[in-house]
C-alpha positions as CSV (number, residue, x, y, z in Angstrom):
1,M,121.6,112.4,140.0
2,T,118.4,112.2,142.0
3,A,115.0,113.4,140.7
4,I,115.1,116.4,143.1
5,T,118.5,117.5,141.8
6,K,117.3,117.2,138.2
7,R,114.2,119.3,138.9
8,S,116.2,122.0,140.6
9,T,118.7,122.0,137.7
10,I,115.9,122.3,135.1
11,G,114.3,125.0,137.2
12,S,117.6,126.9,137.3
13,Y,117.9,126.7,133.5
14,K,114.4,127.9,133.0
15,A,115.1,130.9,135.3
16,L,118.3,131.7,133.4
17,I,116.6,131.5,130.0
18,F,113.8,133.7,131.3
19,A,116.3,136.2,132.7
20,V,118.2,136.3,129.4
21,L,115.0,136.7,127.3
22,F,113.8,139.5,129.6
23,C,117.1,141.3,129.3
24,I,117.0,141.1,125.5
25,M,113.4,142.4,125.5
26,L,114.3,145.3,127.8
27,I,117.4,146.3,125.8
28,S,115.3,146.1,122.6
29,F,112.6,148.3,124.1
30,V,115.1,150.9,125.3
31,L,117.0,151.0,122.0
32,G,113.7,151.2,120.1
33,S,112.6,154.2,122.2
34,V,115.9,156.0,121.7
35,I,115.8,155.4,117.9
36,V,112.2,156.6,117.6
37,K,112.9,159.7,119.8
38,G,116.0,160.5,117.8
39,Q,114.0,160.3,114.5
40,S,111.1,162.4,115.8
41,K,113.3,165.6,115.8
42,R,113.7,167.3,112.5
43,H,117.3,168.2,111.8
44,A,117.8,171.6,110.3
45,S,119.7,171.8,107.1
46,P,121.7,175.0,106.4
47,S,118.9,176.2,104.2
48,D,116.5,175.9,107.1
49,T,118.5,178.0,109.5
50,Y,118.1,181.7,109.5
51,F,119.4,184.6,111.7
52,T,117.8,187.8,112.7
53,N,119.0,190.7,114.8
54,I,117.0,191.9,117.8
55,T,117.4,194.6,120.3
56,V,117.0,193.5,123.9
57,D,114.1,195.3,125.7
58,E,113.9,196.3,129.3
59,G,113.1,193.2,131.4
60,D,114.2,190.7,128.7
61,T,116.3,187.8,129.8
62,L,118.2,185.2,127.8
63,W,115.5,182.8,129.0
64,S,112.6,184.9,127.8
65,I,114.2,185.5,124.4
66,A,114.9,181.8,124.0
67,Q,111.4,181.0,125.1
68,A,109.9,183.4,122.6
69,N,112.0,182.0,119.7
70,I,112.7,178.3,120.3
71,D,111.3,175.8,117.9
72,Y,111.1,172.4,119.6
73,N,111.1,170.6,116.3
74,Y,114.8,171.6,115.9
75,C,115.9,172.0,119.6
76,D,115.8,169.4,122.3
77,S,115.5,171.9,125.2
78,I,115.4,175.5,126.0
79,Y,118.8,175.1,127.7
80,D,120.3,173.9,124.4
81,Y,118.8,176.8,122.6
82,M,120.1,179.3,125.2
83,E,123.6,177.8,124.7
84,Q,123.2,178.2,121.0
85,L,122.3,181.9,121.5
86,K,125.2,182.4,123.8
87,D,127.6,180.8,121.3
88,I,126.3,182.9,118.4
89,N,126.5,186.1,120.4
90,N,129.9,185.3,122.1
91,L,128.3,185.5,125.6
92,T,130.0,183.8,128.5
93,T,127.1,184.3,130.9
94,D,123.3,184.6,130.7
95,D,123.5,188.3,131.4
96,I,122.0,190.6,128.8
97,H,121.1,194.3,129.1
98,A,118.4,196.5,127.6
99,G,119.6,198.1,124.4
100,D,122.0,195.2,123.6
101,S,121.9,193.8,120.0
102,M,121.5,190.1,119.7
103,I,121.5,187.6,116.9
104,V,118.7,185.1,117.2
105,V,118.6,181.9,115.2
106,Y,115.3,180.6,113.9
107,Y,114.3,177.8,111.6
108,A,111.9,177.7,108.6
109,D,111.3,175.5,105.7
110,S,113.4,176.6,102.7
111,V,111.5,178.3,99.9
112,N,112.2,177.0,96.4
């Protein structure tokens, strides 16, 4: 093997090692970010979950009710909370009407 061939082979190994190390670092960073984000949300226990009944006012929308009641410590997004409200109230669409009665979920620390 000539000196030039040895140098190019060594250079190829260095590039390969660098690429593998870079991929490992990238994967570690992504997994670390996901784990930290997942732990930053507080998960509600059944004793932290409460329900109240509201009457829909003129001009209320599912979005406005969700926006007024969401707690981002427990819900990832307003869309998730709206889906939760729809499930609780057996709604198949986002349509609500003034005078309707709705159950709204909210979260609070349990009192001992």
